[in-house]
A tleap script that builds the chain and sets N, CA, C and O, in Angstrom:
source leaprc.protein.ff14SB
mol = sequence {
  NMET LEU VAL GLY GLN SER LEU ALA SER THR
  GLU TYR PRO LEU GLU TRP GLY PHE GLY PHE
  ASP TYR ASN ALA TRP ALA ASN GLY LYS GLU
  PHE LYS VAL ASP ASP THR LEU GLY LYS PHE
  TYR GLY SER ASP ALA ASN LEU HIE ASP VAL
  VAL GLU THR ASN TYR ASP GLY TYR SER SER
  CYS SER LEU THR PRO ASN ASN ILE LEU ARG
  PRO SER TRP THR VAL ASP ALA ASN GLY GLN
  ALA LYS TYR THR PHE SER ASN PRO GLY LEU
  VAL TYR LEU THR SER SER MET LEU GLY ASP
  CYS ALA SER ASN LEU LYS LEU ALA ALA ASN
  VAL GLN CSER
}
set mol.1.N position { 64.279 -45.223 44.887 }
set mol.1.CA position { 62.933 -45.739 45.025 }
set mol.1.C position { 63.006 -47.106 45.680 }
set mol.1.O position { 63.921 -47.879 45.399 }
set mol.2.N position { 62.060 -47.411 46.542 }
set mol.2.CA position { 61.981 -48.698 47.186 }
set mol.2.C position { 61.456 -49.732 46.209 }
set mol.2.O position { 60.632 -49.420 45.349 }
set mol.3.N position { 61.937 -50.977 46.341 }
set mol.3.CA position { 61.443 -52.043 45.483 }
set mol.3.C position { 59.963 -52.253 45.783 }
set mol.3.O position { 59.564 -52.314 46.946 }
set mol.4.N position { 59.168 -52.363 44.756 }
set mol.4.CA position { 57.745 -52.579 44.915 }
set mol.4.C position { 56.936 -51.301 45.090 }
set mol.4.O position { 55.706 -51.343 45.095 }
set mol.5.N position { 57.610 -50.172 45.234 }
set mol.5.CA position { 56.893 -48.901 45.382 }
set mol.5.C position { 56.359 -48.477 44.024 }
set mol.5.O position { 57.090 -48.519 43.034 }
set mol.6.N position { 55.119 -48.077 43.962 }
set mol.6.CA position { 54.566 -47.602 42.693 }
set mol.6.C position { 54.419 -46.092 42.751 }
set mol.6.O position { 54.171 -45.508 43.806 }
set mol.7.N position { 54.575 -45.493 41.615 }
set mol.7.CA position { 54.400 -44.052 41.524 }
set mol.7.C position { 52.966 -43.758 41.125 }
set mol.7.O position { 52.478 -44.275 40.120 }
set mol.8.N position { 52.302 -42.947 41.891 }
set mol.8.CA position { 50.912 -42.603 41.601 }
set mol.8.C position { 50.853 -41.648 40.415 }
set mol.8.O position { 51.757 -40.841 40.199 }
set mol.9.N position { 49.793 -41.756 39.670 }
set mol.9.CA position { 49.605 -40.817 38.571 }
set mol.9.C position { 49.107 -39.488 39.140 }
set mol.9.O position { 48.601 -39.416 40.260 }
set mol.10.N position { 49.266 -38.461 38.344 }
set mol.10.CA position { 48.870 -37.118 38.739 }
set mol.10.C position { 47.745 -36.647 37.841 }
set mol.10.O position { 47.771 -36.881 36.632 }
set mol.11.N position { 46.758 -35.984 38.423 }
set mol.11.CA position { 45.721 -35.356 37.615 }
set mol.11.C position { 45.969 -33.857 37.605 }
set mol.11.O position { 46.051 -33.218 38.654 }
set mol.12.N position { 46.086 -33.312 36.412 }
set mol.12.CA position { 46.286 -31.882 36.227 }
set mol.12.C position { 44.965 -31.252 35.825 }
set mol.12.O position { 44.472 -31.529 34.732 }
set mol.13.N position { 44.371 -30.408 36.673 }
set mol.13.CA position { 43.131 -29.746 36.283 }
set mol.13.C position { 43.394 -28.758 35.143 }
set mol.13.O position { 44.387 -28.030 35.156 }
set mol.14.N position { 42.515 -28.743 34.186 }
set mol.14.CA position { 42.723 -27.885 33.028 }
set mol.14.C position { 41.374 -27.553 32.413 }
set mol.14.O position { 40.604 -28.453 32.074 }
set mol.15.N position { 41.088 -26.287 32.269 }
set mol.15.CA position { 39.854 -25.869 31.612 }
set mol.15.C position { 40.172 -25.602 30.142 }
set mol.15.O position { 40.996 -24.744 29.826 }
set mol.16.N position { 39.525 -26.330 29.261 }
set mol.16.CA position { 39.810 -26.322 27.826 }
set mol.16.C position { 38.925 -25.303 27.142 }
set mol.16.O position { 37.722 -25.522 27.004 }
set mol.17.N position { 39.497 -24.199 26.715 }
set mol.17.CA position { 38.739 -23.161 26.031 }
set mol.17.C position { 39.679 -22.070 25.550 }
set mol.17.O position { 40.896 -22.190 25.697 }
set mol.18.N position { 39.142 -21.032 24.990 }
set mol.18.CA position { 39.951 -19.954 24.427 }
set mol.18.C position { 40.554 -19.063 25.505 }
set mol.18.O position { 40.087 -19.038 26.644 }
set mol.19.N position { 41.599 -18.331 25.125 }
set mol.19.CA position { 42.160 -17.315 25.997 }
set mol.19.C position { 43.198 -17.802 26.987 }
set mol.19.O position { 43.440 -17.142 27.998 }
set mol.20.N position { 43.817 -18.945 26.721 }
set mol.20.CA position { 44.807 -19.486 27.639 }
set mol.20.C position { 45.954 -20.056 26.832 }
set mol.20.O position { 45.720 -20.681 25.798 }
set mol.21.N position { 47.196 -19.859 27.275 }
set mol.21.CA position { 48.369 -20.399 26.587 }
set mol.21.C position { 48.712 -21.755 27.195 }
set mol.21.O position { 49.428 -21.831 28.194 }
set mol.22.N position { 48.202 -22.817 26.593 }
set mol.22.CA position { 48.369 -24.171 27.118 }
set mol.22.C position { 49.818 -24.634 27.082 }
set mol.22.O position { 50.255 -25.370 27.966 }
set mol.23.N position { 50.563 -24.211 26.071 }
set mol.23.CA position { 51.959 -24.640 25.993 }
set mol.23.C position { 52.813 -23.965 27.064 }
set mol.23.O position { 53.727 -24.587 27.603 }
set mol.24.N position { 52.532 -22.718 27.374 }
set mol.24.CA position { 53.230 -22.059 28.486 }
set mol.24.C position { 52.885 -22.759 29.800 }
set mol.24.O position { 53.753 -22.952 30.650 }
set mol.25.N position { 51.633 -23.134 29.961 }
set mol.25.CA position { 51.199 -23.857 31.161 }
set mol.25.C position { 51.921 -25.197 31.285 }
set mol.25.O position { 52.325 -25.582 32.382 }
set mol.26.N position { 52.087 -25.911 30.167 }
set mol.26.CA position { 52.708 -27.238 30.183 }
set mol.26.C position { 54.225 -27.171 30.332 }
set mol.26.O position { 54.848 -28.138 30.771 }
set mol.27.N position { 54.819 -26.039 29.971 }
set mol.27.CA position { 56.271 -25.904 30.016 }
set mol.27.C position { 56.787 -26.168 31.435 }
set mol.27.O position { 56.337 -25.547 32.397 }
set mol.28.N position { 57.723 -27.086 31.544 }
set mol.28.CA position { 58.324 -27.415 32.830 }
set mol.28.C position { 57.601 -28.498 33.610 }
set mol.28.O position { 58.127 -28.992 34.607 }
set mol.29.N position { 56.402 -28.879 33.176 }
set mol.29.CA position { 55.690 -29.967 33.861 }
set mol.29.C position { 56.272 -31.304 33.401 }
set mol.29.O position { 56.653 -31.460 32.241 }
set mol.30.N position { 56.334 -32.242 34.302 }
set mol.30.CA position { 56.866 -33.570 33.992 }
set mol.30.C position { 55.719 -34.566 33.903 }
set mol.30.O position { 55.447 -35.301 34.852 }
set mol.31.N position { 55.054 -34.583 32.760 }
set mol.31.CA position { 53.954 -35.510 32.541 }
set mol.31.C position { 54.508 -36.925 32.421 }
set mol.31.O position { 55.593 -37.145 31.882 }
set mol.32.N position { 53.739 -37.872 32.934 }
set mol.32.CA position { 54.120 -39.284 32.868 }
set mol.32.C position { 52.946 -40.088 32.315 }
set mol.32.O position { 51.794 -39.659 32.379 }
set mol.33.N position { 53.265 -41.271 31.769 }
set mol.33.CA position { 52.222 -42.181 31.316 }
set mol.33.C position { 51.269 -42.418 32.487 }
set mol.33.O position { 51.715 -42.604 33.619 }
set mol.34.N position { 49.992 -42.413 32.227 }
set mol.34.CA position { 48.882 -42.578 33.177 }
set mol.34.C position { 48.501 -41.304 33.912 }
set mol.34.O position { 47.515 -41.305 34.649 }
set mol.35.N position { 49.252 -40.205 33.738 }
set mol.35.CA position { 48.798 -38.917 34.258 }
set mol.35.C position { 47.581 -38.491 33.442 }
set mol.35.O position { 47.421 -38.907 32.295 }
set mol.36.N position { 46.734 -37.669 34.030 }
set mol.36.CA position { 45.544 -37.216 33.329 }
set mol.36.C position { 45.436 -35.695 33.351 }
set mol.36.O position { 45.913 -35.020 34.263 }
set mol.37.N position { 44.798 -35.196 32.322 }
set mol.37.CA position { 44.352 -33.805 32.284 }
set mol.37.C position { 42.868 -33.881 32.562 }
set mol.37.O position { 42.143 -34.557 31.833 }
set mol.38.N position { 42.398 -33.210 33.590 }
set mol.38.CA position { 41.020 -33.373 34.003 }
set mol.38.C position { 40.203 -32.108 33.864 }
set mol.38.O position { 40.737 -30.999 33.820 }
set mol.39.N position { 38.888 -32.298 33.797 }
set mol.39.CA position { 37.908 -31.212 33.663 }
set mol.39.C position { 38.226 -30.325 32.470 }
set mol.39.O position { 38.522 -29.139 32.613 }
set mol.40.N position { 38.159 -30.911 31.324 }
set mol.40.CA position { 38.528 -30.203 30.114 }
set mol.40.C position { 37.663 -28.999 29.795 }
set mol.40.O position { 38.164 -28.020 29.242 }
set mol.41.N position { 36.394 -29.040 30.120 }
set mol.41.CA position { 35.513 -28.020 29.587 }
set mol.41.C position { 35.070 -27.025 30.630 }
set mol.41.O position { 34.718 -27.393 31.751 }
set mol.42.N position { 35.091 -25.776 30.258 }
set mol.42.CA position { 34.545 -24.724 31.104 }
set mol.42.C position { 33.200 -24.317 30.545 }
set mol.42.O position { 32.345 -25.163 30.279 }
set mol.43.N position { 33.015 -23.035 30.369 }
set mol.43.CA position { 31.739 -22.530 29.871 }
set mol.43.C position { 31.532 -22.838 28.391 }
set mol.43.O position { 30.424 -22.683 27.878 }
set mol.44.N position { 32.577 -23.269 27.708 }
set mol.44.CA position { 32.496 -23.582 26.271 }
set mol.44.C position { 32.299 -25.074 26.018 }
set mol.44.O position { 32.719 -25.575 24.975 }
set mol.45.N position { 31.675 -25.794 26.942 }
set mol.45.CA position { 31.596 -27.245 26.903 }
set mol.45.C position { 31.060 -27.805 25.595 }
set mol.45.O position { 31.521 -28.857 25.152 }
set mol.46.N position { 30.122 -27.150 24.976 }
set mol.46.CA position { 29.539 -27.684 23.746 }
set mol.46.C position { 30.240 -27.196 22.489 }
set mol.46.O position { 29.828 -27.532 21.379 }
set mol.47.N position { 31.279 -26.415 22.651 }
set mol.47.CA position { 31.939 -25.813 21.501 }
set mol.47.C position { 33.258 -26.476 21.119 }
set mol.47.O position { 33.748 -26.260 20.011 }
set mol.48.N position { 33.840 -27.271 22.001 }
set mol.48.CA position { 35.167 -27.835 21.759 }
set mol.48.C position { 35.170 -29.331 22.036 }
set mol.48.O position { 34.366 -29.838 22.818 }
set mol.49.N position { 36.090 -30.022 21.380 }
set mol.49.CA position { 36.370 -31.403 21.738 }
set mol.49.C position { 37.877 -31.527 21.920 }
set mol.49.O position { 38.595 -30.530 21.851 }
set mol.50.N position { 38.352 -32.726 22.148 }
set mol.50.CA position { 39.784 -32.963 22.318 }
set mol.50.C position { 40.158 -34.162 21.465 }
set mol.50.O position { 39.567 -35.234 21.594 }
set mol.51.N position { 41.137 -33.980 20.597 }
set mol.51.CA position { 41.657 -35.080 19.801 }
set mol.51.C position { 43.178 -35.079 19.901 }
set mol.51.O position { 43.817 -34.036 20.037 }
set mol.52.N position { 43.724 -36.271 19.830 }
set mol.52.CA position { 45.176 -36.403 19.750 }
set mol.52.C position { 45.530 -36.471 18.270 }
set mol.52.O position { 44.910 -37.208 17.503 }
set mol.53.N position { 46.529 -35.698 17.884 }
set mol.53.CA position { 46.922 -35.639 16.484 }
set mol.53.C position { 48.431 -35.848 16.374 }
set mol.53.O position { 49.127 -35.921 17.387 }
set mol.54.N position { 48.922 -35.942 15.166 }
set mol.54.CA position { 50.371 -36.011 14.967 }
set mol.54.C position { 50.913 -34.583 14.812 }
set mol.54.O position { 50.155 -33.613 14.830 }
set mol.55.N position { 52.228 -34.477 14.662 }
set mol.55.CA position { 52.838 -33.147 14.585 }
set mol.55.C position { 52.303 -32.343 13.401 }
set mol.55.O position { 52.078 -31.138 13.521 }
set mol.56.N position { 52.100 -32.999 12.263 }
set mol.56.CA position { 51.616 -32.272 11.078 }
set mol.56.C position { 50.247 -31.644 11.333 }
set mol.56.O position { 50.031 -30.478 11.004 }
set mol.57.N position { 49.336 -32.396 11.907 }
set mol.57.CA position { 48.019 -31.863 12.213 }
set mol.57.C position { 48.080 -30.746 13.234 }
set mol.57.O position { 47.351 -29.759 13.131 }
set mol.58.N position { 48.948 -30.902 14.218 }
set mol.58.CA position { 49.107 -29.899 15.275 }
set mol.58.C position { 49.699 -28.601 14.733 }
set mol.58.O position { 49.197 -27.514 15.020 }
set mol.59.N position { 50.763 -28.719 13.954 }
set mol.59.CA position { 51.471 -27.519 13.501 }
set mol.59.C position { 50.728 -26.781 12.395 }
set mol.59.O position { 50.766 -25.552 12.336 }
set mol.60.N position { 50.052 -27.520 11.517 }
set mol.60.CA position { 49.362 -26.878 10.389 }
set mol.60.C position { 47.885 -26.607 10.686 }
set mol.60.O position { 47.233 -25.850 9.966 }
set mol.61.N position { 47.361 -27.224 11.743 }
set mol.61.CA position { 45.931 -27.138 12.064 }
set mol.61.C position { 45.075 -27.638 10.908 }
set mol.61.O position { 43.944 -27.189 10.719 }
set mol.62.N position { 45.619 -28.559 10.148 }
set mol.62.CA position { 44.880 -29.196 9.068 }
set mol.62.C position { 44.581 -30.623 9.516 }
set mol.62.O position { 45.375 -31.535 9.287 }
set mol.63.N position { 43.434 -30.805 10.155 }
set mol.63.CA position { 43.096 -32.100 10.720 }
set mol.63.C position { 42.322 -32.934 9.714 }
set mol.63.O position { 41.302 -32.505 9.174 }
set mol.64.N position { 42.829 -34.136 9.477 }
set mol.64.CA position { 42.214 -35.078 8.550 }
set mol.64.C position { 42.125 -36.431 9.241 }
set mol.64.O position { 42.745 -36.623 10.287 }
set mol.65.N position { 41.373 -37.371 8.687 }
set mol.65.CA position { 41.338 -38.714 9.286 }
set mol.65.C position { 42.727 -39.355 9.370 }
set mol.65.O position { 42.956 -40.225 10.210 }
set mol.66.N position { 43.647 -38.933 8.509 }
set mol.66.CA position { 45.000 -39.502 8.536 }
set mol.66.C position { 45.864 -38.981 9.667 }
set mol.66.O position { 46.817 -39.653 10.062 }
set mol.67.N position { 45.562 -37.796 10.208 }
set mol.67.CA position { 46.427 -37.288 11.267 }
set mol.67.C position { 45.726 -37.122 12.618 }
set mol.67.O position { 46.354 -36.689 13.584 }
set mol.68.N position { 44.449 -37.458 12.699 }
set mol.68.CA position { 43.811 -37.549 14.014 }
set mol.68.C position { 44.047 -38.972 14.503 }
set mol.68.O position { 43.544 -39.934 13.922 }
set mol.69.N position { 44.812 -39.091 15.568 }
set mol.69.CA position { 45.197 -40.410 16.044 }
set mol.69.C position { 44.081 -41.087 16.830 }
set mol.69.O position { 43.881 -42.297 16.723 }
set mol.70.N position { 43.355 -40.298 17.621 }
set mol.70.CA position { 42.231 -40.869 18.359 }
set mol.70.C position { 41.468 -39.753 19.052 }
set mol.70.O position { 42.047 -38.742 19.450 }
set mol.71.N position { 40.153 -39.948 19.194 }
set mol.71.CA position { 39.448 -39.064 20.114 }
set mol.71.C position { 40.072 -39.319 21.478 }
set mol.71.O position { 40.350 -40.469 21.817 }
set mol.72.N position { 40.291 -38.310 22.240 }
set mol.72.CA position { 41.194 -38.465 23.355 }
set mol.72.C position { 40.591 -38.353 24.733 }
set mol.72.O position { 41.308 -38.490 25.724 }
set mol.73.N position { 39.332 -38.114 24.829 }
set mol.73.CA position { 38.791 -37.886 26.161 }
set mol.73.C position { 37.890 -39.039 26.570 }
set mol.73.O position { 37.357 -39.765 25.731 }
set mol.74.N position { 37.736 -39.188 27.857 }
set mol.74.CA position { 36.721 -40.053 28.420 }
set mol.74.C position { 35.875 -39.175 29.331 }
set mol.74.O position { 36.368 -38.187 29.874 }
set mol.75.N position { 34.636 -39.521 29.499 }
set mol.75.CA position { 33.741 -38.730 30.339 }
set mol.75.C position { 33.298 -39.610 31.502 }
set mol.75.O position { 32.802 -40.718 31.299 }
set mol.76.N position { 33.482 -39.107 32.729 }
set mol.76.CA position { 33.104 -39.888 33.903 }
set mol.76.C position { 31.611 -39.737 34.209 }
set mol.76.O position { 30.894 -39.038 33.493 }
set mol.77.N position { 31.153 -40.390 35.265 }
set mol.77.CA position { 29.732 -40.392 35.617 }
set mol.77.C position { 29.210 -38.996 35.948 }
set mol.77.O position { 28.007 -38.751 35.867 }
set mol.78.N position { 30.110 -38.076 36.324 }
set mol.78.CA position { 29.706 -36.705 36.646 }
set mol.78.C position { 29.744 -35.782 35.429 }
set mol.78.O position { 29.502 -34.581 35.549 }
set mol.79.N position { 30.048 -36.341 34.265 }
set mol.79.CA position { 30.088 -35.538 33.052 }
set mol.79.C position { 31.391 -34.789 32.840 }
set mol.79.O position { 31.481 -33.937 31.956 }
set mol.80.N position { 32.407 -35.102 33.647 }
set mol.80.CA position { 33.698 -34.438 33.497 }
set mol.80.C position { 34.569 -35.224 32.522 }
set mol.80.O position { 34.670 -36.448 32.609 }
set mol.81.N position { 35.186 -34.516 31.610 }
set mol.81.CA position { 36.044 -35.149 30.614 }
set mol.81.C position { 37.471 -35.219 31.140 }
set mol.81.O position { 37.924 -34.341 31.875 }
set mol.82.N position { 38.168 -36.282 30.749 }
set mol.82.CA position { 39.569 -36.451 31.120 }
set mol.82.C position { 40.333 -36.999 29.936 }
set mol.82.O position { 39.789 -37.724 29.102 }
set mol.83.N position { 41.601 -36.641 29.877 }
set mol.83.CA position { 42.515 -37.223 28.899 }
set mol.83.C position { 43.616 -37.909 29.683 }
set mol.83.O position { 44.181 -37.312 30.600 }
set mol.84.N position { 43.936 -39.158 29.343 }
set mol.84.CA position { 44.999 -39.907 30.003 }
set mol.84.C position { 46.146 -40.104 29.027 }
set mol.84.O position { 45.947 -40.593 27.915 }
set mol.85.N position { 47.345 -39.723 29.446 }
set mol.85.CA position { 48.534 -39.970 28.633 }
set mol.85.C position { 48.804 -41.468 28.639 }
set mol.85.O position { 49.038 -42.049 29.698 }
set mol.86.N position { 48.775 -42.093 27.480 }
set mol.86.CA position { 48.919 -43.548 27.417 }
set mol.86.C position { 50.272 -44.011 26.896 }
set mol.86.O position { 50.620 -45.180 27.058 }
set mol.87.N position { 51.036 -43.131 26.279 }
set mol.87.CA position { 52.334 -43.515 25.719 }
set mol.87.C position { 53.364 -42.424 25.981 }
set mol.87.O position { 53.022 -41.243 26.041 }
set mol.88.N position { 54.630 -42.823 26.139 }
set mol.88.CA position { 55.671 -41.801 26.287 }
set mol.88.C position { 55.964 -41.132 24.951 }
set mol.88.O position { 55.662 -41.672 23.886 }
set mol.89.N position { 56.557 -39.950 25.030 }
set mol.89.CA position { 56.938 -39.213 23.834 }
set mol.89.C position { 56.151 -37.918 23.732 }
set mol.89.O position { 55.437 -37.532 24.657 }
set mol.90.N position { 56.293 -37.260 22.601 }
set mol.90.CA position { 55.566 -36.018 22.376 }
set mol.90.C position { 54.112 -36.330 22.034 }
set mol.90.O position { 53.829 -37.165 21.175 }
set mol.91.N position { 53.204 -35.653 22.710 }
set mol.91.CA position { 51.774 -35.829 22.497 }
set mol.91.C position { 51.205 -34.481 22.095 }
set mol.91.O position { 51.492 -33.459 22.719 }
set mol.92.N position { 50.398 -34.492 21.047 }
set mol.92.CA position { 49.803 -33.261 20.525 }
set mol.92.C position { 48.289 -33.343 20.652 }
set mol.92.O position { 47.662 -34.257 20.116 }
set mol.93.N position { 47.704 -32.384 21.365 }
set mol.93.CA position { 46.258 -32.336 21.556 }
set mol.93.C position { 45.716 -31.030 20.982 }
set mol.93.O position { 46.366 -29.987 21.048 }
set mol.94.N position { 44.528 -31.108 20.426 }
set mol.94.CA position { 43.835 -29.913 19.945 }
set mol.94.C position { 42.344 -30.205 19.907 }
set mol.94.O position { 41.908 -31.302 20.255 }
set mol.95.N position { 41.583 -29.238 19.490 }
set mol.95.CA position { 40.152 -29.420 19.254 }
set mol.95.C position { 39.956 -29.540 17.752 }
set mol.95.O position { 40.590 -28.828 16.974 }
set mol.96.N position { 39.074 -30.444 17.352 }
set mol.96.CA position { 38.823 -30.608 15.914 }
set mol.96.C position { 37.714 -29.692 15.410 }
set mol.96.O position { 37.377 -29.733 14.227 }
set mol.97.N position { 37.141 -28.868 16.283 }
set mol.97.CA position { 36.086 -27.957 15.863 }
set mol.97.C position { 36.676 -26.840 14.998 }
set mol.97.O position { 37.788 -26.375 15.248 }
set mol.98.N position { 35.943 -26.429 14.010 }
set mol.98.CA position { 36.406 -25.449 13.038 }
set mol.98.C position { 36.970 -24.199 13.715 }
set mol.98.O position { 36.288 -23.547 14.506 }
set mol.99.N position { 38.217 -23.877 13.396 }
set mol.99.CA position { 38.864 -22.666 13.890 }
set mol.99.C position { 39.544 -22.785 15.238 }
set mol.99.O position { 40.326 -21.904 15.597 }
set mol.100.N position { 39.282 -23.838 16.003 }
set mol.100.CA position { 39.848 -23.946 17.347 }
set mol.100.C position { 41.371 -24.058 17.341 }
set mol.100.O position { 42.052 -23.335 18.068 }
set mol.101.N position { 41.898 -24.954 16.532 }
set mol.101.CA position { 43.352 -25.142 16.485 }
set mol.101.C position { 44.043 -23.856 16.038 }
set mol.101.O position { 45.037 -23.446 16.638 }
set mol.102.N position { 43.528 -23.226 15.000 }
set mol.102.CA position { 44.118 -21.983 14.506 }
set mol.102.C position { 44.019 -20.854 15.529 }
set mol.102.O position { 44.778 -19.888 15.465 }
set mol.103.N position { 43.085 -20.975 16.473 }
set mol.103.CA position { 42.951 -19.987 17.549 }
set mol.103.C position { 43.797 -20.370 18.762 }
set mol.103.O position { 43.609 -19.838 19.856 }
set mol.104.N position { 44.721 -21.293 18.555 }
set mol.104.CA position { 45.698 -21.725 19.563 }
set mol.104.C position { 45.091 -22.578 20.673 }
set mol.104.O position { 45.628 -22.617 21.780 }
set mol.105.N position { 43.998 -23.251 20.399 }
set mol.105.CA position { 43.435 -24.203 21.353 }
set mol.105.C position { 44.112 -25.547 21.106 }
set mol.105.O position { 43.546 -26.455 20.496 }
set mol.106.N position { 45.351 -25.640 21.606 }
set mol.106.CA position { 46.144 -26.837 21.403 }
set mol.106.C position { 47.236 -26.906 22.456 }
set mol.106.O position { 47.606 -25.904 23.068 }
set mol.107.N position { 47.744 -28.129 22.651 }
set mol.107.CA position { 48.728 -28.391 23.692 }
set mol.107.C position { 49.700 -29.452 23.213 }
set mol.107.O position { 49.281 -30.494 22.707 }
set mol.108.N position { 50.988 -29.204 23.365 }
set mol.108.CA position { 52.025 -30.203 23.107 }
set mol.108.C position { 52.644 -30.569 24.452 }
set mol.108.O position { 53.020 -29.691 25.229 }
set mol.109.N position { 52.747 -31.861 24.721 }
set mol.109.CA position { 53.287 -32.316 25.994 }
set mol.109.C position { 54.327 -33.388 25.762 }
set mol.109.O position { 54.146 -34.269 24.921 }
set mol.110.N position { 55.421 -33.314 26.512 }
set mol.110.CA position { 56.442 -34.345 26.472 }
set mol.110.C position { 56.173 -35.292 27.637 }
set mol.110.O position { 56.293 -34.909 28.801 }
set mol.111.N position { 55.808 -36.535 27.312 }
set mol.111.CA position { 55.388 -37.508 28.318 }
set mol.111.C position { 56.506 -38.517 28.556 }
set mol.111.O position { 57.043 -39.114 27.623 }
set mol.112.N position { 56.836 -38.686 29.821 }
set mol.112.CA position { 57.880 -39.644 30.219 }
set mol.112.C position { 57.250 -40.988 30.560 }
set mol.112.O position { 56.073 -41.063 30.912 }
set mol.113.N position { 58.050 -42.053 30.451 }
set mol.113.CA position { 57.518 -43.384 30.805 }
set mol.113.C position { 57.549 -43.612 32.286 }
set mol.113.O position { 57.140 -44.674 32.756 }
savepdb mol mol.pdb
quit
């Protein structure tokens, strides 16, 4: 890499809803801090949200105030939601709506610095 060269972040388009294997999709991707997952919602826009959780909340789908780390999306002026990876390490995302996590609406990503 050249001195002073910056690496641009990447936006990964992703429609957040049922019927998709998010972990298979993420497998092999090299997510980095400041990369974003964009356009979270498809036709189920009012049915799901996105929260970052810890491993316990992700694996058990038992979401409590103690294991929801933060609401994870921002919405731009066009109404599109985005999630930005802010820290390196394993990141666990799911929907906090009843039954969503247990229906496999969740994503684990390994984020590099």
